[in-house]
Structure formats: C-alpha cells, structure tokens
VMD Tcl script that builds the backbone (N, CA, C; Angstrom):
set m [mol new atoms 309]
animate dup $m
set s [atomselect $m all]
$s set {name element resname resid chain x y z} {
  {N N MET 1 A -28.069 -3.254 49.636}
  {CA C MET 1 A -28.242 -4.518 48.967}
  {C C MET 1 A -29.172 -4.363 47.765}
  {N N LYS 2 A -30.209 -3.547 47.955}
  {CA C LYS 2 A -31.171 -3.338 46.887}
  {C C LYS 2 A -30.515 -2.617 45.696}
  {N N ASN 3 A -29.607 -1.651 45.957}
  {CA C ASN 3 A -28.924 -0.923 44.891}
  {C C ASN 3 A -28.015 -1.847 44.082}
  {N N LYS 4 A -27.330 -2.761 44.742}
  {CA C LYS 4 A -26.458 -3.699 44.044}
  {C C LYS 4 A -27.267 -4.611 43.140}
  {N N PHE 5 A -28.436 -5.046 43.623}
  {CA C PHE 5 A -29.278 -5.922 42.827}
  {C C PHE 5 A -29.804 -5.178 41.598}
  {N N LEU 6 A -30.225 -3.929 41.757}
  {CA C LEU 6 A -30.724 -3.148 40.631}
  {C C LEU 6 A -29.619 -2.872 39.615}
  {N N LYS 7 A -28.417 -2.582 40.091}
  {CA C LYS 7 A -27.298 -2.379 39.185}
  {C C LYS 7 A -27.013 -3.652 38.395}
  {N N PHE 8 A -27.091 -4.790 39.053}
  {CA C PHE 8 A -26.869 -6.069 38.382}
  {C C PHE 8 A -27.936 -6.317 37.320}
  {N N VAL 9 A -29.194 -6.050 37.655}
  {CA C VAL 9 A -30.288 -6.248 36.697}
  {C C VAL 9 A -30.109 -5.316 35.504}
  {N N TYR 10 A -29.789 -4.051 35.758}
  {CA C TYR 10 A -29.562 -3.107 34.664}
  {C C TYR 10 A -28.398 -3.554 33.782}
  {N N LEU 11 A -27.345 -4.027 34.412}
  {CA C LEU 11 A -26.181 -4.492 33.669}
  {C C LEU 11 A -26.526 -5.692 32.791}
  {N N VAL 12 A -27.304 -6.619 33.314}
  {CA C VAL 12 A -27.702 -7.797 32.543}
  {C C VAL 12 A -28.588 -7.388 31.371}
  {N N VAL 13 A -29.540 -6.494 31.611}
  {CA C VAL 13 A -30.440 -6.058 30.544}
  {C C VAL 13 A -29.660 -5.318 29.460}
  {N N ILE 14 A -28.781 -4.423 29.840}
  {CA C ILE 14 A -27.978 -3.683 28.869}
  {C C ILE 14 A -27.046 -4.635 28.121}
  {N N GLY 15 A -26.411 -5.554 28.827}
  {CA C GLY 15 A -25.532 -6.523 28.191}
  {C C GLY 15 A -26.278 -7.397 27.199}
  {N N PHE 16 A -27.481 -7.847 27.570}
  {CA C PHE 16 A -28.283 -8.669 26.657}
  {C C PHE 16 A -28.679 -7.863 25.420}
  {N N GLY 17 A -29.020 -6.608 25.617}
  {CA C GLY 17 A -29.372 -5.754 24.483}
  {C C GLY 17 A -28.197 -5.532 23.554}
  {N N LEU 18 A -27.006 -5.320 24.109}
  {CA C LEU 18 A -25.817 -5.124 23.279}
  {C C LEU 18 A -25.460 -6.379 22.502}
  {N N VAL 19 A -25.546 -7.531 23.158}
  {CA C VAL 19 A -25.225 -8.791 22.483}
  {C C VAL 19 A -26.224 -9.056 21.364}
  {N N THR 20 A -27.496 -8.802 21.618}
  {CA C THR 20 A -28.517 -9.020 20.591}
  {C C THR 20 A -28.304 -8.089 19.410}
  {N N TYR 21 A -28.005 -6.837 19.669}
  {CA C TYR 21 A -27.807 -5.853 18.606}
  {C C TYR 21 A -26.518 -6.105 17.843}
  {N N SER 22 A -25.473 -6.555 18.519}
  {CA C SER 22 A -24.185 -6.743 17.859}
  {C C SER 22 A -24.149 -7.992 16.997}
  {N N CYS 23 A -25.078 -8.888 17.156}
  {CA C CYS 23 A -25.097 -10.112 16.358}
  {C C CYS 23 A -25.960 -9.970 15.108}
  {N N ALA 24 A -26.316 -8.769 14.730}
  {CA C ALA 24 A -27.122 -8.545 13.537}
  {C C ALA 24 A -26.317 -8.895 12.297}
  {N N ASP 25 A -26.999 -9.338 11.258}
  {CA C ASP 25 A -26.347 -9.722 10.023}
  {C C ASP 25 A -25.892 -8.466 9.285}
  {N N LEU 26 A -24.611 -8.408 8.954}
  {CA C LEU 26 A -24.065 -7.270 8.227}
  {C C LEU 26 A -23.970 -7.638 6.752}
  {N N ASN 27 A -24.933 -7.245 5.988}
  {CA C ASN 27 A -24.960 -7.527 4.567}
  {C C ASN 27 A -24.640 -6.232 3.833}
  {N N VAL 28 A -23.339 -5.986 3.600}
  {CA C VAL 28 A -22.871 -4.721 3.037}
  {C C VAL 28 A -22.175 -5.004 1.715}
  {N N GLU 29 A -22.483 -4.209 0.705}
  {CA C GLU 29 A -21.830 -4.354 -0.582}
  {C C GLU 29 A -20.436 -3.729 -0.514}
  {N N ASN 30 A -19.427 -4.483 -0.965}
  {CA C ASN 30 A -18.053 -3.998 -0.969}
  {C C ASN 30 A -17.793 -3.267 -2.283}
  {N N LEU 31 A -17.740 -1.951 -2.227}
  {CA C LEU 31 A -17.523 -1.157 -3.430}
  {C C LEU 31 A -16.061 -1.109 -3.843}
  {N N ASN 32 A -15.148 -1.585 -3.001}
  {CA C ASN 32 A -13.723 -1.568 -3.315}
  {C C ASN 32 A -13.278 -2.820 -4.046}
  {N N ASP 33 A -14.195 -3.759 -4.307}
  {CA C ASP 33 A -13.844 -4.993 -4.985}
  {C C ASP 33 A -14.853 -5.269 -6.100}
  {N N PRO 34 A -14.815 -4.473 -7.183}
  {CA C PRO 34 A -15.783 -4.675 -8.256}
  {C C PRO 34 A -15.438 -5.907 -9.089}
  {N N ASP 35 A -16.432 -6.442 -9.761}
  {CA C ASP 35 A -16.178 -7.595 -10.628}
  {C C ASP 35 A -15.724 -7.111 -12.013}
  {N N THR 36 A -15.384 -8.055 -12.879}
  {CA C THR 36 A -14.830 -7.720 -14.190}
  {C C THR 36 A -15.820 -6.948 -15.051}
  {N N ASP 37 A -17.098 -7.299 -14.949}
  {CA C ASP 37 A -18.094 -6.596 -15.763}
  {C C ASP 37 A -18.189 -5.118 -15.393}
  {N N ASP 38 A -18.045 -4.808 -14.116}
  {CA C ASP 38 A -18.097 -3.405 -13.699}
  {C C ASP 38 A -16.837 -2.642 -14.098}
  {N N VAL 39 A -15.699 -3.318 -14.050}
  {CA C VAL 39 A -14.425 -2.645 -14.355}
  {C C VAL 39 A -14.297 -2.362 -15.843}
  {N N LEU 40 A -14.745 -3.277 -16.675}
  {CA C LEU 40 A -14.590 -3.136 -18.119}
  {C C LEU 40 A -15.927 -2.875 -18.807}
  {N N ALA 41 A -16.767 -2.039 -18.223}
  {CA C ALA 41 A -18.097 -1.784 -18.777}
  {C C ALA 41 A -18.033 -0.936 -20.040}
  {N N THR 42 A -17.133 0.025 -20.114}
  {CA C THR 42 A -17.021 0.893 -21.286}
  {C C THR 42 A -15.564 0.942 -21.742}
  {N N PRO 43 A -15.327 1.354 -22.992}
  {CA C PRO 43 A -13.928 1.456 -23.463}
  {C C PRO 43 A -13.091 2.441 -22.645}
  {N N SER 44 A -13.697 3.488 -22.124}
  {CA C SER 44 A -12.917 4.434 -21.325}
  {C C SER 44 A -12.462 3.811 -20.003}
  {N N ASP 45 A -13.201 2.803 -19.526}
  {CA C ASP 45 A -12.777 2.114 -18.305}
  {C C ASP 45 A -11.487 1.337 -18.536}
  {N N LEU 46 A -11.319 0.784 -19.734}
  {CA C LEU 46 A -10.082 0.063 -20.049}
  {C C LEU 46 A -8.893 1.017 -20.076}
  {N N ILE 47 A -9.112 2.222 -20.588}
  {CA C ILE 47 A -8.043 3.234 -20.601}
  {C C ILE 47 A -7.668 3.613 -19.168}
  {N N LYS 48 A -8.656 3.769 -18.305}
  {CA C LYS 48 A -8.391 4.089 -16.897}
  {C C LYS 48 A -7.640 2.957 -16.211}
  {N N LEU 49 A -7.985 1.716 -16.532}
  {CA C LEU 49 A -7.301 0.566 -15.941}
  {C C LEU 49 A -5.841 0.521 -16.372}
  {N N ALA 50 A -5.590 0.751 -17.657}
  {CA C ALA 50 A -4.206 0.750 -18.150}
  {C C ALA 50 A -3.421 1.914 -17.562}
  {N N GLY 51 A -4.058 3.086 -17.448}
  {CA C GLY 51 A -3.383 4.240 -16.856}
  {C C GLY 51 A -3.035 4.016 -15.395}
  {N N GLY 52 A -3.924 3.392 -14.663}
  {CA C GLY 52 A -3.650 3.086 -13.254}
  {C C GLY 52 A -2.527 2.075 -13.111}
  {N N ALA 53 A -2.508 1.064 -13.989}
  {CA C ALA 53 A -1.435 0.067 -13.938}
  {C C ALA 53 A -0.089 0.705 -14.253}
  {N N TYR 54 A -0.058 1.606 -15.249}
  {CA C TYR 54 A 1.192 2.293 -15.578}
  {C C TYR 54 A 1.652 3.182 -14.423}
  {N N ARG 55 A 0.720 3.856 -13.783}
  {CA C ARG 55 A 1.072 4.732 -12.657}
  {C C ARG 55 A 1.694 3.932 -11.520}
  {N N VAL 56 A 1.111 2.773 -11.207}
  {CA C VAL 56 A 1.654 1.930 -10.138}
  {C C VAL 56 A 3.058 1.454 -10.511}
  {N N TRP 57 A 3.247 1.014 -11.767}
  {CA C TRP 57 A 4.566 0.548 -12.203}
  {C C TRP 57 A 5.585 1.699 -12.169}
  {N N SER 58 A 5.187 2.861 -12.666}
  {CA C SER 58 A 6.103 3.996 -12.713}
  {C C SER 58 A 6.522 4.448 -11.320}
  {N N GLN 59 A 5.602 4.474 -10.389}
  {CA C GLN 59 A 5.950 4.861 -9.031}
  {C C GLN 59 A 6.859 3.826 -8.372}
  {N N ALA 60 A 6.663 2.543 -8.688}
  {CA C ALA 60 A 7.526 1.515 -8.107}
  {C C ALA 60 A 8.945 1.614 -8.646}
  {N N VAL 61 A 9.095 1.904 -9.928}
  {CA C VAL 61 A 10.425 1.991 -10.534}
  {C C VAL 61 A 11.138 3.263 -10.108}
  {N N ASN 62 A 10.440 4.365 -10.060}
  {CA C ASN 62 A 11.069 5.654 -9.791}
  {C C ASN 62 A 11.039 6.059 -8.328}
  {N N ASP 63 A 10.594 5.205 -7.465}
  {CA C ASP 63 A 10.587 5.492 -6.037}
  {C C ASP 63 A 12.026 5.502 -5.519}
  {N N TYR 64 A 12.214 6.045 -4.331}
  {CA C TYR 64 A 13.559 6.118 -3.754}
  {C C TYR 64 A 14.169 4.735 -3.585}
  {N N SER 65 A 13.347 3.752 -3.212}
  {CA C SER 65 A 13.874 2.406 -3.015}
  {C C SER 65 A 13.926 1.609 -4.312}
  {N N GLY 66 A 13.480 2.174 -5.417}
  {CA C GLY 66 A 13.513 1.488 -6.697}
  {C C GLY 66 A 14.828 1.724 -7.425}
  {N N PRO 67 A 14.978 1.143 -8.601}
  {CA C PRO 67 A 16.240 1.249 -9.339}
  {C C PRO 67 A 16.382 2.529 -10.164}
  {N N GLY 68 A 15.358 3.376 -10.203}
  {CA C GLY 68 A 15.369 4.537 -11.095}
  {C C GLY 68 A 16.497 5.511 -10.838}
  {N N LEU 69 A 16.764 5.849 -9.577}
  {CA C LEU 69 A 17.823 6.826 -9.280}
  {C C LEU 69 A 19.201 6.289 -9.655}
  {N N ALA 70 A 19.482 5.054 -9.301}
  {CA C ALA 70 A 20.793 4.480 -9.610}
  {C C ALA 70 A 20.987 4.335 -11.110}
  {N N MET 71 A 19.949 3.937 -11.829}
  {CA C MET 71 A 20.078 3.766 -13.275}
  {C C MET 71 A 20.229 5.114 -13.982}
  {N N ALA 72 A 19.571 6.148 -13.461}
  {CA C ALA 72 A 19.715 7.470 -14.070}
  {C C ALA 72 A 21.123 8.008 -13.885}
  {N N THR 73 A 21.771 7.740 -12.752}
  {CA C THR 73 A 23.155 8.196 -12.580}
  {C C THR 73 A 24.116 7.351 -13.403}
  {N N MET 74 A 23.815 6.071 -13.599}
  {CA C MET 74 A 24.666 5.255 -14.465}
  {C C MET 74 A 24.606 5.737 -15.901}
  {N N ALA 75 A 23.471 6.272 -16.333}
  {CA C ALA 75 A 23.319 6.772 -17.700}
  {C C ALA 75 A 23.748 8.229 -17.816}
  {N N ASP 76 A 24.296 8.803 -16.772}
  {CA C ASP 76 A 24.714 10.203 -16.722}
  {C C ASP 76 A 23.554 11.163 -16.988}
  {N N GLN 77 A 22.377 10.750 -16.638}
  {CA C GLN 77 A 21.225 11.635 -16.733}
  {C C GLN 77 A 21.138 12.499 -15.476}
  {N N LEU 78 A 21.516 11.951 -14.349}
  {CA C LEU 78 A 21.540 12.656 -13.074}
  {C C LEU 78 A 22.944 12.615 -12.511}
  {N N SER 79 A 23.213 13.469 -11.560}
  {CA C SER 79 A 24.479 13.411 -10.837}
  {C C SER 79 A 24.178 13.443 -9.348}
  {N N CYS 80 A 25.115 12.923 -8.579}
  {CA C CYS 80 A 24.898 12.859 -7.141}
  {C C CYS 80 A 26.256 12.890 -6.452}
  {N N SER 81 A 26.422 13.791 -5.496}
  {CA C SER 81 A 27.691 13.858 -4.782}
  {C C SER 81 A 27.647 13.069 -3.490}
  {N N TRP 82 A 26.464 12.626 -3.076}
  {CA C TRP 82 A 26.347 11.818 -1.869}
  {C C TRP 82 A 26.024 10.384 -2.249}
  {N N GLY 83 A 25.968 9.540 -1.286}
  {CA C GLY 83 A 25.724 8.126 -1.552}
  {C C GLY 83 A 24.264 7.731 -1.461}
  {N N ASN 84 A 23.358 8.596 -1.899}
  {CA C ASN 84 A 21.935 8.299 -1.804}
  {C C ASN 84 A 21.555 7.139 -2.716}
  {N N ALA 85 A 20.933 6.110 -2.152}
  {CA C ALA 85 A 20.383 4.977 -2.904}
  {C C ALA 85 A 21.407 4.349 -3.839}
  {N N GLY 86 A 22.672 4.354 -3.476}
  {CA C GLY 86 A 23.712 3.754 -4.299}
  {C C GLY 86 A 24.074 4.562 -5.525}
  {N N MET 87 A 23.656 5.813 -5.591}
  {CA C MET 87 A 23.880 6.614 -6.790}
  {C C MET 87 A 25.359 6.939 -7.000}
  {N N LYS 88 A 26.077 7.268 -5.941}
  {CA C LYS 88 A 27.488 7.643 -6.094}
  {C C LYS 88 A 28.326 6.434 -6.497}
  {N N ASP 89 A 28.016 5.289 -5.921}
  {CA C ASP 89 A 28.790 4.080 -6.234}
  {C C ASP 89 A 28.607 3.656 -7.691}
  {N N LEU 90 A 27.436 3.842 -8.226}
  {CA C LEU 90 A 27.160 3.367 -9.579}
  {C C LEU 90 A 27.427 4.412 -10.655}
  {N N SER 91 A 27.710 5.669 -10.271}
  {CA C SER 91 A 27.873 6.704 -11.294}
  {C C SER 91 A 29.328 7.050 -11.580}
  {N N SER 92 A 30.256 6.446 -10.866}
  {CA C SER 92 A 31.663 6.806 -11.083}
  {C C SER 92 A 32.166 6.222 -12.398}
  {N N GLU 93 A 33.011 6.997 -13.071}
  {CA C GLU 93 A 33.595 6.542 -14.342}
  {C C GLU 93 A 35.093 6.635 -14.265}
  {N N PRO 94 A 35.855 5.668 -14.621}
  {CA C PRO 94 A 35.400 4.327 -14.985}
  {C C PRO 94 A 34.786 3.631 -13.779}
  {N N GLY 95 A 33.926 2.687 -14.052}
  {CA C GLY 95 A 33.203 2.003 -12.991}
  {C C GLY 95 A 34.143 1.284 -12.016}
  {N N VAL 96 A 33.853 1.424 -10.755}
  {CA C VAL 96 A 34.645 0.787 -9.725}
  {C C VAL 96 A 34.101 -0.617 -9.503}
  {N N GLY 97 A 35.013 -1.602 -9.439}
  {CA C GLY 97 A 34.575 -2.973 -9.225}
  {C C GLY 97 A 34.020 -3.149 -7.821}
  {N N PHE 98 A 33.018 -3.988 -7.686}
  {CA C PHE 98 A 32.413 -4.239 -6.388}
  {C C PHE 98 A 33.277 -5.199 -5.590}
  {N N ASN 99 A 33.278 -5.045 -4.283}
  {CA C ASN 99 A 34.019 -5.929 -3.394}
  {C C ASN 99 A 33.121 -7.126 -3.097}
  {N N ASN 100 A 33.391 -8.235 -3.737}
  {CA C ASN 100 A 32.570 -9.435 -3.564}
  {C C ASN 100 A 33.191 -10.440 -2.606}
  {N N ASP 101 A 34.141 -9.998 -1.764}
  {CA C ASP 101 A 34.744 -10.913 -0.808}
  {C C ASP 101 A 33.707 -11.305 0.245}
  {N N ILE 102 A 33.829 -12.530 0.729}
  {CA C ILE 102 A 32.905 -12.996 1.763}
  {C C ILE 102 A 33.157 -12.255 3.064}
  {N N THR 103 A 34.403 -11.916 3.338}
  {CA C THR 103 A 34.702 -11.177 4.551}
  {C C THR 103 A 34.348 -9.745 4.322}
}
mol reanalyze $m
mol bondsrecalc $m
mol representation Tube
mol addrep $m
C-alpha cells in the first residue's frame, strides 16, 4: 500500500512539473517569414527575389505535370513514341481531332 501511495505522489509531482514547464511562453522569432524591409534591403536582394520567382515559374511550367512537354512536342522540339503526359497525342501531324463525345 505504501509503494502505491509513493508512486502516486511521484506521478503527481512529475505531472505537475511537466505541466508547469510545458506552459512556458514560447517567444520565438520566425526567420522563414521576413518582412518587406528585410527582403528588399539591398538591390541585390531584389535580383534574388526575381530569380527565385522565375525559378518557381519555370519549374511549374516545365514539370512533368505542366504543359512544357506537350507544348515542346507540338512545336516539334521534342519527340515521343509513348503517351507520356499527352505528348504522343499532341505531336501527331496532321493533328488528330479530339473525341469530344459525352459518351
């Protein structure tokens, strides 16, 4: 009986300590969300911002799920013998009409 009581007291003390410690105020600066003054502090920062925006746009357009592969085969810049990303359907000459039937 005495061991159970001591275990209970230890558990309560440890639990109270954890609750007290876990409720501390977390005042942390978020370095991943800078304000406008920090982003545009120097002219070279503007160049980096434009370069990053172009990189994001370029990766979105030229990604496998983007229109880049299909448009490159339509312009005869690339060729494709398989049906990857709609490339074979869009690269045939003369162009094959799409089946727009509801069925």
